N, C-alpha and C positions, 0 to 999 in steps of 0.2 A: 663668237670670237672670229675675227677675220684674219688675224696673223699673230704670230708669236715669235719674238726674238729672245733668244736665251744667251747670256754671256756666261761661260764656264771658264774657270781658271784653276791652275794648280794651287793646291792649298785650300780651296773652297770647301766648306762643309756642306754635305748633302745627307739625306736619309736614304737608307737602302733596306730592302727586305720587308716582309710582312709586318715585322715589329718596329719598323722605322728606326733602325739602329743608326746612329751618327757615324759618318765616314768622311774622310778627307780625300779629295781627288789628287792622285799622285801622277797620273799621265793621261793624255788624251791621244787616241790613235784613230786614223782614218784608213780603212781598208779599201783601196781603190778598186779591186776586183769585185767585191760584193757591194760597195757603196755604203757599208756599215760604219758607224762611229762607235768606238768602244772606249769607255773610260776605266782607268785603273784606279782603285780606291784602296784604302787601308783595310777594307772588308772584302777585297777581291775585285775581279774585273766584272764589268756589266755593260750591256748594250745601252746606247743612249736612249733616254726616255723610259728606263726601267728603274727610276729612282724618284724621290721627292725633294724639292728644294727646301733648304732650311729657312726659317724665318729671317727676314732682313734685319741685320744687326748693325745698320749704318755703315757696313763695310762695302756692300754692293747694292746697286740700285737695279731693281727689276721692273720692267715696263711691260705690262700686258695690255694689248689693244683689242 
């Protein structure tokens, strides 16, 4: 993989935790001081890239290069 572009939006379904529980994104925050991106979900907050994308259900298009 050479690059990865991810489009996240409020209301999008993702999977969180070891058991891959479905959760909905409720907010996206950027912390300028640490450079960290945190997403709020219906299952709690988590740092970006500590979740799995839900399968494409024709609502979103994901492009992996």
